[in-house]
PQR file of N, CA, C, O and H, with PARSE charges and radii, in Angstrom:
ATOM      1  N   MET A   1       2.069  16.668  13.755 -0.4000 1.5000
ATOM      2  CA  MET A   1       2.770  16.788  13.063 -0.0000 2.0000
ATOM      3  C   MET A   1       2.177  16.827  11.702  0.5500 1.7000
ATOM      4  O   MET A   1       1.363  15.956  11.397 -0.5500 1.4000
ATOM      5  N   PRO A   2       2.531  17.823  10.792 -0.5600 1.5000
ATOM      6  CA  PRO A   2       2.134  17.733   9.255  0.2800 2.0000
ATOM      7  C   PRO A   2       1.646  16.316   8.564  0.5500 1.7000
ATOM      8  O   PRO A   2       2.369  15.325   8.658 -0.5500 1.4000
ATOM      9  N   PRO A   3       0.525  16.274   7.942 -0.5600 1.5000
ATOM     10  CA  PRO A   3       0.935  14.864   7.243  0.2800 2.0000
ATOM     11  C   PRO A   3       1.965  14.908   5.607  0.5500 1.7000
ATOM     12  O   PRO A   3       2.126  13.931   4.875 -0.5500 1.4000
ATOM     13  N   PHE A   4       2.382  15.935   5.432 -0.4000 1.5000
ATOM     14  CA  PHE A   4       3.488  16.333   4.423 -0.0000 2.0000
ATOM     15  C   PHE A   4       4.860  17.148   5.613  0.5500 1.7000
ATOM     16  O   PHE A   4       5.150  18.344   5.599 -0.5500 1.4000
ATOM     17  H   PHE A   4       2.251  16.728   6.027  0.4000 1.0000
ATOM     18  N   PRO A   5       5.288  16.419   6.241 -0.5600 1.5000
ATOM     19  CA  PRO A   5       6.716  17.611   6.284  0.2800 2.0000
ATOM     20  C   PRO A   5       7.589  18.332   5.805  0.5500 1.7000
ATOM     21  O   PRO A   5       8.084  17.855   4.784 -0.5500 1.4000
ATOM     22  N   ARG A   6       7.889  19.053   6.040 -0.4000 1.5000
ATOM     23  CA  ARG A   6       8.608  20.053   5.211 -0.0000 2.0000
ATOM     24  C   ARG A   6      10.218  18.947   4.931  0.5500 1.7000
ATOM     25  O   ARG A   6      10.847  18.293   5.762 -0.5500 1.4000
ATOM     26  H   ARG A   6       7.487  19.441   6.869  0.4000 1.0000
ATOM     27  N   PRO A   7      10.470  19.133   3.364 -0.5600 1.5000
ATOM     28  CA  PRO A   7      11.478  19.020   3.037  0.2800 2.0000
ATOM     29  C   PRO A   7      12.980  19.017   3.381  0.5500 1.7000
ATOM     30  O   PRO A   7      13.114  20.089   3.970 -0.5500 1.4000
ATOM     31  N   GLN A   8      13.988  18.515   3.352 -0.4000 1.5000
ATOM     32  CA  GLN A   8      14.967  18.315   3.904 -0.0000 2.0000
ATOM     33  C   GLN A   8      15.630  19.191   3.046  0.5500 1.7000
ATOM     34  O   GLN A   8      15.869  20.373   3.294 -0.5500 1.4000
ATOM     35  H   GLN A   8      13.879  17.644   2.873  0.4000 1.0000
ATOM     36  N   GLU A   9      15.809  18.818   2.421 -0.4000 1.5000
ATOM     37  CA  GLU A   9      17.126  19.540   0.755 -0.0000 2.0000
ATOM     38  C   GLU A   9      16.224  20.877   0.993  0.5500 1.7000
ATOM     39  O   GLU A   9      15.038  21.167   1.149 -0.5500 1.4000
ATOM     40  H   GLU A   9      15.615  17.858   2.220  0.4000 1.0000
ATOM     41  N   PRO A  10      17.731  21.635   0.915 -0.5600 1.5000
ATOM     42  CA  PRO A  10      17.492  22.984   0.396  0.2800 2.0000
ATOM     43  C   PRO A  10      16.621  23.311  -0.834  0.5500 1.7000
ATOM     44  O   PRO A  10      15.541  23.884  -0.689 -0.5500 1.4000
ATOM     45  N   THR A  11      17.142  22.909  -2.180 -0.4000 1.5000
ATOM     46  CA  THR A  11      17.414  23.428  -2.984 -0.0000 2.0000
ATOM     47  C   THR A  11      16.126  21.808  -3.982  0.5500 1.7000
ATOM     48  O   THR A  11      15.779  20.675  -3.648 -0.5500 1.4000
ATOM     49  H   THR A  11      18.020  22.444  -2.298  0.4000 1.0000
ATOM     50  N   VAL A  12      15.877  22.723  -5.240 -0.4000 1.5000
ATOM     51  CA  VAL A  12      15.234  20.909  -6.148 -0.0000 2.0000
ATOM     52  C   VAL A  12      16.432  21.317  -6.970  0.5500 1.7000
ATOM     53  O   VAL A  12      17.132  22.305  -7.191 -0.5500 1.4000
ATOM     54  H   VAL A  12      16.159  23.644  -5.512  0.4000 1.0000
ATOM     55  N   SER A  13      16.269  19.639  -7.418 -0.4000 1.5000
ATOM     56  CA  SER A  13      17.224  19.186  -8.412 -0.0000 2.0000
ATOM     57  C   SER A  13      17.171  18.523  -9.368  0.5500 1.7000
ATOM     58  O   SER A  13      17.471  17.374  -9.043 -0.5500 1.4000
ATOM     59  H   SER A  13      15.701  18.836  -7.239  0.4000 1.0000
ATOM     60  N   LEU A  14      16.835  18.630 -10.949 -0.4000 1.5000
ATOM     61  CA  LEU A  14      16.919  17.750 -11.638 -0.0000 2.0000
ATOM     62  C   LEU A  14      17.971  16.933 -12.390  0.5500 1.7000
ATOM     63  O   LEU A  14      18.906  17.504 -12.952 -0.5500 1.4000
ATOM     64  H   LEU A  14      16.591  19.563 -11.213  0.4000 1.0000
ATOM     65  N   HIS A  15      17.836  15.657 -12.407 -0.4000 1.5000
ATOM     66  CA  HIS A  15      18.772  14.994 -12.561 -0.0000 2.0000
ATOM     67  C   HIS A  15      18.568  15.215 -14.325  0.5500 1.7000
ATOM     68  O   HIS A  15      17.439  15.383 -14.787 -0.5500 1.4000
ATOM     69  H   HIS A  15      17.077  15.194 -11.951  0.4000 1.0000
ATOM     70  N   LYS A  16      19.851  15.188 -15.246 -0.4000 1.5000
ATOM     71  CA  LYS A  16      20.504  16.105 -16.629 -0.0000 2.0000
ATOM     72  C   LYS A  16      20.807  14.774 -17.410  0.5500 1.7000
ATOM     73  O   LYS A  16      22.031  14.642 -17.452 -0.5500 1.4000
ATOM     74  H   LYS A  16      20.767  15.051 -14.870  0.4000 1.0000
ATOM     75  N   GLU A  17      20.174  13.751 -18.036 -0.4000 1.5000
ATOM     76  CA  GLU A  17      20.651  12.687 -18.450 -0.0000 2.0000
ATOM     77  C   GLU A  17      21.821  13.117 -20.223  0.5500 1.7000
ATOM     78  O   GLU A  17      21.714  13.762 -21.266 -0.5500 1.4000
ATOM     79  H   GLU A  17      19.180  13.858 -18.002  0.4000 1.0000
ATOM     80  N   PRO A  18      22.590  12.426 -19.674 -0.5600 1.5000
ATOM     81  CA  PRO A  18      23.784  13.333 -20.688  0.2800 2.0000
ATOM     82  C   PRO A  18      23.138  12.648 -21.972  0.5500 1.7000
ATOM     83  O   PRO A  18      22.427  11.646 -22.047 -0.5500 1.4000
ATOM     84  N   VAL A  19      23.448  13.213 -22.620 -0.4000 1.5000
ATOM     85  CA  VAL A  19      23.216  12.118 -24.734 -0.0000 2.0000
ATOM     86  C   VAL A  19      24.354  12.444 -25.607  0.5500 1.7000
ATOM     87  O   VAL A  19      24.911  13.522 -25.402 -0.5500 1.4000
ATOM     88  H   VAL A  19      24.026  14.027 -22.560  0.4000 1.0000
ATOM     89  N   ASP A  20      24.808  11.647 -26.595 -0.4000 1.5000
ATOM     90  CA  ASP A  20      25.769  11.503 -27.116 -0.0000 2.0000
ATOM     91  C   ASP A  20      25.573  12.079 -28.699  0.5500 1.7000
ATOM     92  O   ASP A  20      24.751  11.686 -29.527 -0.5500 1.4000
ATOM     93  H   ASP A  20      24.356  10.771 -26.761  0.4000 1.0000
ATOM     94  N   GLY A  21      26.528  13.067 -28.839 -0.4000 1.5000
ATOM     95  CA  GLY A  21      26.290  14.133 -30.104 -0.0000 2.0000
ATOM     96  C   GLY A  21      26.759  15.181 -29.802  0.5500 1.7000
ATOM     97  O   GLY A  21      27.244  15.547 -28.732 -0.5500 1.4000
ATOM     98  H   GLY A  21      27.197  13.386 -28.166  0.4000 1.0000
ATOM     99  N   ALA A  22      26.583  15.878 -31.071 -0.4000 1.5000
ATOM    100  CA  ALA A  22      26.971  17.157 -30.625 -0.0000 2.0000
ATOM    101  C   ALA A  22      25.400  18.775 -31.220  0.5500 1.7000
ATOM    102  O   ALA A  22      24.226  18.728 -31.587 -0.5500 1.4000
ATOM    103  H   ALA A  22      26.189  15.581 -31.941  0.4000 1.0000
ATOM    104  N   CYS A  23      26.169  19.620 -31.031 -0.4000 1.5000
ATOM    105  CA  CYS A  23      24.237  20.193 -31.242 -0.0000 2.0000
ATOM    106  C   CYS A  23      25.276  20.932 -32.661  0.5500 1.7000
ATOM    107  O   CYS A  23      26.466  21.208 -32.811 -0.5500 1.4000
ATOM    108  H   CYS A  23      27.123  19.659 -30.734  0.4000 1.0000
ATOM    109  N   PRO A  24      24.282  21.006 -33.325 -0.5600 1.5000
ATOM    110  CA  PRO A  24      23.767  21.546 -34.431  0.2800 2.0000
ATOM    111  C   PRO A  24      24.399  23.255 -35.011  0.5500 1.7000
ATOM    112  O   PRO A  24      24.887  23.633 -36.076 -0.5500 1.4000
ATOM    113  N   GLN A  25      24.046  24.036 -33.545 -0.4000 1.5000
ATOM    114  CA  GLN A  25      23.941  25.459 -33.481 -0.0000 2.0000
ATOM    115  C   GLN A  25      25.930  25.779 -33.067  0.5500 1.7000
ATOM    116  O   GLN A  25      26.743  26.584 -33.521 -0.5500 1.4000
ATOM    117  H   GLN A  25      23.649  23.729 -32.680  0.4000 1.0000
ATOM    118  N   CYS A  26      26.009  24.812 -32.144 -0.4000 1.5000
ATOM    119  CA  CYS A  26      27.678  25.648 -32.130 -0.0000 2.0000
ATOM    120  C   CYS A  26      29.124  24.103 -31.412  0.5500 1.7000
ATOM    121  O   CYS A  26      30.183  24.090 -30.785 -0.5500 1.4000
ATOM    122  H   CYS A  26      25.348  24.159 -31.775  0.4000 1.0000
ATOM    123  N   ALA A  27      28.116  23.033 -32.106 -0.4000 1.5000
ATOM    124  CA  ALA A  27      29.118  21.514 -31.908 -0.0000 2.0000
ATOM    125  C   ALA A  27      29.220  21.751 -30.839  0.5500 1.7000
ATOM    126  O   ALA A  27      30.384  21.356 -30.775 -0.5500 1.4000
ATOM    127  H   ALA A  27      27.255  23.044 -32.615  0.4000 1.0000
ATOM    128  N   ALA A  28      28.994  22.109 -29.748 -0.4000 1.5000
ATOM    129  CA  ALA A  28      29.756  21.209 -28.529 -0.0000 2.0000
ATOM    130  C   ALA A  28      29.020  20.311 -28.117  0.5500 1.7000
ATOM    131  O   ALA A  28      27.953  20.082 -28.687 -0.5500 1.4000
ATOM    132  H   ALA A  28      28.048  22.430 -29.800  0.4000 1.0000
ATOM    133  N   THR A  29      29.482  19.510 -26.892 -0.4000 1.5000
ATOM    134  CA  THR A  29      29.029  18.050 -27.154 -0.0000 2.0000
ATOM    135  C   THR A  29      28.585  18.032 -25.508  0.5500 1.7000
ATOM    136  O   THR A  29      28.848  17.109 -24.738 -0.5500 1.4000
ATOM    137  H   THR A  29      30.348  19.696 -26.429  0.4000 1.0000
ATOM    138  N   GLN A  30      27.994  19.035 -25.227 -0.4000 1.5000
ATOM    139  CA  GLN A  30      27.343  19.286 -24.002 -0.0000 2.0000
ATOM    140  C   GLN A  30      25.852  18.926 -24.071  0.5500 1.7000
ATOM    141  O   GLN A  30      25.234  19.886 -23.612 -0.5500 1.4000
ATOM    142  H   GLN A  30      27.781  19.786 -25.853  0.4000 1.0000
ATOM    143  N   LEU A  31      24.872  17.788 -24.512 -0.4000 1.5000
ATOM    144  CA  LEU A  31      23.587  17.683 -25.277 -0.0000 2.0000
ATOM    145  C   LEU A  31      23.306  16.989 -23.389  0.5500 1.7000
ATOM    146  O   LEU A  31      24.121  16.410 -22.671 -0.5500 1.4000
ATOM    147  H   LEU A  31      25.375  17.008 -24.884  0.4000 1.0000
ATOM    148  N   ARG A  32      22.105  17.300 -23.151 -0.4000 1.5000
ATOM    149  CA  ARG A  32      21.722  16.520 -21.912 -0.0000 2.0000
ATOM    150  C   ARG A  32      19.859  16.670 -22.539  0.5500 1.7000
ATOM    151  O   ARG A  32      19.329  17.333 -23.430 -0.5500 1.4000
ATOM    152  H   ARG A  32      21.443  17.770 -23.734  0.4000 1.0000
ATOM    153  N   ARG A  33      19.297  15.567 -21.411 -0.4000 1.5000
ATOM    154  CA  ARG A  33      18.051  14.809 -21.450 -0.0000 2.0000
ATOM    155  C   ARG A  33      17.303  15.572 -20.774  0.5500 1.7000
ATOM    156  O   ARG A  33      18.146  16.408 -20.448 -0.5500 1.4000
ATOM    157  H   ARG A  33      19.728  15.028 -20.687  0.4000 1.0000
ATOM    158  N   TYR A  34      16.178  15.982 -20.231 -0.4000 1.5000
ATOM    159  CA  TYR A  34      15.254  15.991 -19.329 -0.0000 2.0000
ATOM    160  C   TYR A  34      14.116  16.720 -19.561  0.5500 1.7000
ATOM    161  O   TYR A  34      13.914  17.324 -20.614 -0.5500 1.4000
ATOM    162  H   TYR A  34      15.493  15.303 -20.497  0.4000 1.0000
ATOM    163  N   PRO A  35      13.162  16.688 -18.379 -0.5600 1.5000
ATOM    164  CA  PRO A  35      11.668  16.883 -18.829  0.2800 2.0000
ATOM    165  C   PRO A  35      11.700  18.240 -18.482  0.5500 1.7000
ATOM    166  O   PRO A  35      12.371  18.759 -17.589 -0.5500 1.4000
ATOM    167  N   VAL A  36      10.781  18.864 -19.400 -0.4000 1.5000
ATOM    168  CA  VAL A  36      10.370  20.597 -19.190 -0.0000 2.0000
ATOM    169  C   VAL A  36       8.878  20.941 -19.548  0.5500 1.7000
ATOM    170  O   VAL A  36       8.291  20.705 -20.604 -0.5500 1.4000
ATOM    171  H   VAL A  36      10.237  18.442 -20.124  0.4000 1.0000
ATOM    172  N   ASN A  37       8.412  21.552 -18.423 -0.4000 1.5000
ATOM    173  CA  ASN A  37       6.824  22.426 -18.536 -0.0000 2.0000
ATOM    174  C   ASN A  37       6.271  23.621 -19.150  0.5500 1.7000
ATOM    175  O   ASN A  37       6.358  24.726 -18.615 -0.5500 1.4000
ATOM    176  H   ASN A  37       8.889  21.744 -17.565  0.4000 1.0000
ATOM    177  N   SER A  38       5.578  23.368 -20.514 -0.4000 1.5000
ATOM    178  CA  SER A  38       5.633  25.186 -20.859 -0.0000 2.0000
ATOM    179  C   SER A  38       3.971  25.188 -21.040  0.5500 1.7000
ATOM    180  O   SER A  38       3.346  24.311 -20.445 -0.5500 1.4000
ATOM    181  H   SER A  38       5.508  22.470 -20.949  0.4000 1.0000
ATOM    182  N   GLU A  39       3.115  26.341 -22.004 -0.4000 1.5000
ATOM    183  CA  GLU A  39       2.006  25.674 -21.798 -0.0000 2.0000
ATOM    184  C   GLU A  39       1.737  25.371 -23.078  0.5500 1.7000
ATOM    185  O   GLU A  39       1.069  26.178 -23.724 -0.5500 1.4000
ATOM    186  H   GLU A  39       3.624  27.054 -22.488  0.4000 1.0000
ATOM    187  N   GLY A  40       2.093  24.433 -23.557 -0.4000 1.5000
ATOM    188  CA  GLY A  40       1.890  23.736 -24.425 -0.0000 2.0000
ATOM    189  C   GLY A  40       1.467  21.912 -23.635  0.5500 1.7000
ATOM    190  O   GLY A  40       0.805  20.972 -24.076 -0.5500 1.4000
ATOM    191  H   GLY A  40       2.636  23.778 -23.032  0.4000 1.0000
ATOM    192  N   GLY A  41       2.367  22.147 -22.119 -0.4000 1.5000
ATOM    193  CA  GLY A  41       2.374  20.721 -21.546 -0.0000 2.0000
ATOM    194  C   GLY A  41       3.743  20.520 -20.922  0.5500 1.7000
ATOM    195  O   GLY A  41       4.593  21.341 -20.577 -0.5500 1.4000
ATOM    196  H   GLY A  41       2.904  22.910 -21.760  0.4000 1.0000
ATOM    197  N   TRP A  42       3.711  18.904 -20.865 -0.4000 1.5000
ATOM    198  CA  TRP A  42       4.856  18.878 -20.272 -0.0000 2.0000
ATOM    199  C   TRP A  42       5.834  18.223 -21.505  0.5500 1.7000
ATOM    200  O   TRP A  42       5.061  17.863 -22.393 -0.5500 1.4000
ATOM    201  H   TRP A  42       3.021  18.237 -21.146  0.4000 1.0000
ATOM    202  N   PHE A  43       6.827  18.017 -21.780 -0.4000 1.5000
ATOM    203  CA  PHE A  43       7.958  17.641 -22.968 -0.0000 2.0000
ATOM    204  C   PHE A  43       9.059  16.990 -22.468  0.5500 1.7000
ATOM    205  O   PHE A  43       9.263  17.338 -21.305 -0.5500 1.4000
ATOM    206  H   PHE A  43       7.454  18.309 -21.058  0.4000 1.0000
ATOM    207  N   GLU A  44       9.936  16.098 -22.919 -0.4000 1.5000
ATOM    208  CA  GLU A  44      10.956  15.417 -23.130 -0.0000 2.0000
ATOM    209  C   GLU A  44      12.063  15.663 -24.296  0.5500 1.7000
ATOM    210  O   GLU A  44      12.169  14.914 -25.267 -0.5500 1.4000
ATOM    211  H   GLU A  44       9.770  15.815 -23.864  0.4000 1.0000
ATOM    212  N   VAL A  45      13.026  17.029 -24.032 -0.4000 1.5000
ATOM    213  CA  VAL A  45      13.839  18.001 -24.723 -0.0000 2.0000
ATOM    214  C   VAL A  45      14.925  17.289 -24.678  0.5500 1.7000
ATOM    215  O   VAL A  45      15.272  16.700 -23.654 -0.5500 1.4000
ATOM    216  H   VAL A  45      12.939  17.637 -23.243  0.4000 1.0000
ATOM    217  N   VAL A  46      15.510  17.264 -25.659 -0.4000 1.5000
ATOM    218  CA  VAL A  46      17.245  17.205 -25.285 -0.0000 2.0000
ATOM    219  C   VAL A  46      17.854  18.593 -26.005  0.5500 1.7000
ATOM    220  O   VAL A  46      17.824  18.945 -27.185 -0.5500 1.4000
ATOM    221  H   VAL A  46      15.228  17.742 -26.490  0.4000 1.0000
ATOM    222  N   LYS A  47      18.336  19.143 -24.991 -0.4000 1.5000
ATOM    223  CA  LYS A  47      19.132  20.242 -25.647 -0.0000 2.0000
ATOM    224  C   LYS A  47      20.694  20.611 -25.227  0.5500 1.7000
ATOM    225  O   LYS A  47      21.165  19.911 -24.331 -0.5500 1.4000
ATOM    226  H   LYS A  47      18.360  18.857 -24.033  0.4000 1.0000
ATOM    227  N   CYS A  48      21.372  21.440 -25.679 -0.4000 1.5000
ATOM    228  CA  CYS A  48      22.431  21.736 -25.822 -0.0000 2.0000
ATOM    229  C   CYS A  48      22.799  22.289 -24.245  0.5500 1.7000
ATOM    230  O   CYS A  48      21.951  23.027 -23.745 -0.5500 1.4000
ATOM    231  H   CYS A  48      20.989  22.008 -26.408  0.4000 1.0000
ATOM    232  N   GLN A  49      23.821  22.025 -23.562 -0.4000 1.5000
ATOM    233  CA  GLN A  49      23.732  22.875 -22.305 -0.0000 2.0000
ATOM    234  C   GLN A  49      24.824  24.680 -22.753  0.5500 1.7000
ATOM    235  O   GLN A  49      24.708  25.830 -22.331 -0.5500 1.4000
ATOM    236  H   GLN A  49      24.510  21.426 -23.968  0.4000 1.0000
ATOM    237  N   ASN A  50      25.742  24.044 -23.732 -0.4000 1.5000
ATOM    238  CA  ASN A  50      26.221  25.432 -24.104 -0.0000 2.0000
ATOM    239  C   ASN A  50      25.504  26.226 -24.022  0.5500 1.7000
ATOM    240  O   ASN A  50      25.347  26.922 -23.019 -0.5500 1.4000
ATOM    241  H   ASN A  50      25.836  23.109 -24.075  0.4000 1.0000
ATOM    242  N   CYS A  51      24.720  26.337 -25.359 -0.4000 1.5000
ATOM    243  CA  CYS A  51      23.928  28.013 -26.727 -0.0000 2.0000
ATOM    244  C   CYS A  51      22.449  27.147 -25.810  0.5500 1.7000
ATOM    245  O   CYS A  51      21.618  27.988 -26.152 -0.5500 1.4000
ATOM    246  H   CYS A  51      24.848  25.771 -26.173  0.4000 1.0000
ATOM    247  N   LEU A  52      21.437  25.918 -24.771 -0.4000 1.5000
ATOM    248  CA  LEU A  52      21.215  25.991 -24.907 -0.0000 2.0000
ATOM    249  C   LEU A  52      19.709  25.811 -26.171  0.5500 1.7000
ATOM    250  O   LEU A  52      18.494  25.743 -25.984 -0.5500 1.4000
ATOM    251  H   LEU A  52      22.112  25.234 -24.493  0.4000 1.0000
ATOM    252  N   HIS A  53      20.488  25.790 -27.313 -0.4000 1.5000
ATOM    253  CA  HIS A  53      19.274  25.237 -28.383 -0.0000 2.0000
ATOM    254  C   HIS A  53      19.021  24.328 -28.662  0.5500 1.7000
ATOM    255  O   HIS A  53      19.974  23.692 -29.113 -0.5500 1.4000
ATOM    256  H   HIS A  53      21.475  25.846 -27.465  0.4000 1.0000
ATOM    257  N   SER A  54      17.588  23.533 -28.630 -0.4000 1.5000
ATOM    258  CA  SER A  54      16.757  22.865 -28.521 -0.0000 2.0000
ATOM    259  C   SER A  54      17.092  21.377 -29.857  0.5500 1.7000
ATOM    260  O   SER A  54      16.602  21.538 -30.975 -0.5500 1.4000
ATOM    261  H   SER A  54      16.814  24.049 -28.263  0.4000 1.0000
ATOM    262  N   VAL A  55      17.886  20.106 -29.582 -0.4000 1.5000
ATOM    263  CA  VAL A  55      18.206  19.283 -31.266 -0.0000 2.0000
ATOM    264  C   VAL A  55      16.820  18.835 -30.665  0.5500 1.7000
ATOM    265  O   VAL A  55      16.157  18.907 -31.700 -0.5500 1.4000
ATOM    266  H   VAL A  55      18.284  19.975 -28.674  0.4000 1.0000
ATOM    267  N   SER A  56      16.035  18.471 -29.815 -0.4000 1.5000
ATOM    268  CA  SER A  56      14.625  17.991 -30.447 -0.0000 2.0000
ATOM    269  C   SER A  56      14.064  18.072 -28.656  0.5500 1.7000
ATOM    270  O   SER A  56      14.615  18.293 -27.578 -0.5500 1.4000
ATOM    271  H   SER A  56      16.573  18.412 -28.974  0.4000 1.0000
ATOM    272  N   ARG A  57      12.485  17.710 -29.189 -0.4000 1.5000
ATOM    273  CA  ARG A  57      11.485  18.444 -28.103 -0.0000 2.0000
ATOM    274  C   ARG A  57      10.243  17.252 -28.750  0.5500 1.7000
ATOM    275  O   ARG A  57       9.922  17.362 -29.933 -0.5500 1.4000
ATOM    276  H   ARG A  57      12.037  17.531 -30.065  0.4000 1.0000
ATOM    277  N   GLU A  58       9.475  15.913 -27.698 -0.4000 1.5000
ATOM    278  CA  GLU A  58       9.171  15.333 -27.732 -0.0000 2.0000
ATOM    279  C   GLU A  58       7.820  15.796 -27.031  0.5500 1.7000
ATOM    280  O   GLU A  58       8.006  16.689 -26.204 -0.5500 1.4000
ATOM    281  H   GLU A  58       9.736  15.824 -26.737  0.4000 1.0000
ATOM    282  N   ARG A  59       6.462  15.372 -27.185 -0.4000 1.5000
ATOM    283  CA  ARG A  59       5.128  15.730 -26.037 -0.0000 2.0000
ATOM    284  C   ARG A  59       5.992  14.954 -24.498  0.5500 1.7000
ATOM    285  O   ARG A  59       7.213  14.879 -24.630 -0.5500 1.4000
ATOM    286  H   ARG A  59       6.311  14.647 -27.856  0.4000 1.0000
ATOM    287  N   TRP A  60       5.516  14.509 -23.377 -0.4000 1.5000
ATOM    288  CA  TRP A  60       5.417  13.569 -21.673 -0.0000 2.0000
ATOM    289  C   TRP A  60       4.916  12.718 -21.826  0.5500 1.7000
ATOM    290  O   TRP A  60       4.717  11.916 -22.739 -0.5500 1.4000
ATOM    291  H   TRP A  60       4.524  14.570 -23.270  0.4000 1.0000
ATOM    292  N   ASN A  61       4.520  12.949 -20.298 -0.4000 1.5000
ATOM    293  CA  ASN A  61       3.017  12.080 -20.140 -0.0000 2.0000
ATOM    294  C   ASN A  61       2.523  13.856 -19.772  0.5500 1.7000
ATOM    295  O   ASN A  61       3.155  14.910 -19.847 -0.5500 1.4000
ATOM    296  H   ASN A  61       4.682  13.600 -19.557  0.4000 1.0000
ATOM    297  N   LEU A  62       1.227  13.559 -19.396 -0.4000 1.5000
ATOM    298  CA  LEU A  62       0.412  14.311 -19.411 -0.0000 2.0000
ATOM    299  C   LEU A  62       0.979  15.337 -17.583  0.5500 1.7000
ATOM    300  O   LEU A  62       1.435  16.436 -17.265 -0.5500 1.4000
ATOM    301  H   LEU A  62       0.714  12.703 -19.335  0.4000 1.0000
ATOM    302  N   PHE A  63       0.700  14.517 -17.157 -0.4000 1.5000
ATOM    303  CA  PHE A  63       1.416  15.199 -15.317 -0.0000 2.0000
ATOM    304  C   PHE A  63       2.641  14.953 -15.644  0.5500 1.7000
ATOM    305  O   PHE A  63       3.039  14.328 -14.661 -0.5500 1.4000
ATOM    306  H   PHE A  63       0.330  13.624 -17.416  0.4000 1.0000
ATOM    307  N   GLY A  64       3.682  15.041 -16.514 -0.4000 1.5000
ATOM    308  CA  GLY A  64       4.770  14.953 -15.994 -0.0000 2.0000
ATOM    309  C   GLY A  64       5.462  13.442 -15.266  0.5500 1.7000
ATOM    310  O   GLY A  64       5.107  12.407 -15.831 -0.5500 1.4000
ATOM    311  H   GLY A  64       3.358  15.548 -17.312  0.4000 1.0000
ATOM    312  N   SER A  65       6.208  13.323 -14.323 -0.4000 1.5000
ATOM    313  CA  SER A  65       6.862  12.175 -13.471 -0.0000 2.0000
ATOM    314  C   SER A  65       5.654  11.686 -13.443  0.5500 1.7000
ATOM    315  O   SER A  65       5.381  10.909 -14.358 -0.5500 1.4000
ATOM    316  H   SER A  65       6.497  14.163 -13.864  0.4000 1.0000
ATOM    317  N   LEU A  66       4.933  11.883 -12.750 -0.4000 1.5000
ATOM    318  CA  LEU A  66       3.223  11.414 -12.189 -0.0000 2.0000
ATOM    319  C   LEU A  66       3.119  10.735 -13.538  0.5500 1.7000
ATOM    320  O   LEU A  66       3.092  11.332 -14.614 -0.5500 1.4000
ATOM    321  H   LEU A  66       5.154  12.514 -12.006  0.4000 1.0000
ATOM    322  N   GLN A  67       3.069   9.538 -13.381 -0.4000 1.5000
ATOM    323  CA  GLN A  67       1.665   8.869 -14.593 -0.0000 2.0000
ATOM    324  C   GLN A  67       0.405   7.997 -13.983  0.5500 1.7000
ATOM    325  O   GLN A  67       0.147   7.347 -12.970 -0.5500 1.4000
ATOM    326  H   GLN A  67       3.091   9.053 -12.507  0.4000 1.0000
ATOM    327  N   LEU A  68      -0.278   8.420 -15.343 -0.4000 1.5000
ATOM    328  CA  LEU A  68      -1.715   7.621 -14.622 -0.0000 2.0000
ATOM    329  C   LEU A  68      -1.752   6.163 -15.371  0.5500 1.7000
ATOM    330  O   LEU A  68      -1.255   5.834 -16.448 -0.5500 1.4000
ATOM    331  H   LEU A  68      -0.068   8.948 -16.166  0.4000 1.0000
ATOM    332  N   LEU A  69      -2.550   5.372 -14.379 -0.4000 1.5000
ATOM    333  CA  LEU A  69      -2.787   3.550 -14.196 -0.0000 2.0000
ATOM    334  C   LEU A  69      -3.436   3.895 -16.247  0.5500 1.7000
ATOM    335  O   LEU A  69      -2.685   3.331 -17.044 -0.5500 1.4000
ATOM    336  H   LEU A  69      -2.954   5.640 -13.504  0.4000 1.0000
ATOM    337  N   SER A  70      -4.848   4.836 -17.050 -0.4000 1.5000
ATOM    338  CA  SER A  70      -4.770   4.069 -18.188 -0.0000 2.0000
ATOM    339  C   SER A  70      -4.032   4.838 -19.048  0.5500 1.7000
ATOM    340  O   SER A  70      -4.622   4.975 -20.119 -0.5500 1.4000
ATOM    341  H   SER A  70      -5.458   5.294 -16.403  0.4000 1.0000
ATOM    342  N   ASP A  71      -2.691   5.539 -18.988 -0.4000 1.5000
ATOM    343  CA  ASP A  71      -1.077   5.373 -19.589 -0.0000 2.0000
ATOM    344  C   ASP A  71      -0.873   4.326 -19.300  0.5500 1.7000
ATOM    345  O   ASP A  71       0.206   4.591 -19.831 -0.5500 1.4000
ATOM    346  H   ASP A  71      -2.212   5.428 -18.117  0.4000 1.0000
ATOM    347  N   THR A  72      -0.764   2.987 -18.868 -0.4000 1.5000
ATOM    348  CA  THR A  72      -0.005   1.790 -18.482 -0.0000 2.0000
ATOM    349  C   THR A  72      -0.982   1.025 -19.410  0.5500 1.7000
ATOM    350  O   THR A  72      -0.433   0.084 -19.982 -0.5500 1.4000
ATOM    351  H   THR A  72      -1.640   2.772 -18.436  0.4000 1.0000
ATOM    352  N   ILE A  73      -2.028   1.159 -19.643 -0.4000 1.5000
ATOM    353  CA  ILE A  73      -2.981   0.093 -20.163 -0.0000 2.0000
ATOM    354  C   ILE A  73      -2.794  -0.016 -22.133  0.5500 1.7000
ATOM    355  O   ILE A  73      -3.474  -0.818 -22.774 -0.5500 1.4000
ATOM    356  H   ILE A  73      -2.475   1.924 -19.178  0.4000 1.0000
TER
END
């Protein structure tokens, strides 16, 4: 048996947390908060799911969901 077994889930999924408010571009109320990785590193964003307008973008952990022990000090 390999040290890391093959995942049983057929796809990777990400929970997008609902956020109260309306999009300043299209006025839709479908705002969600979730992490994204870009050329600048990891960010936690709030985006409109209707038009994909970025409502906010804040720097997140250096390695995304992996938190370094030094980050907790």
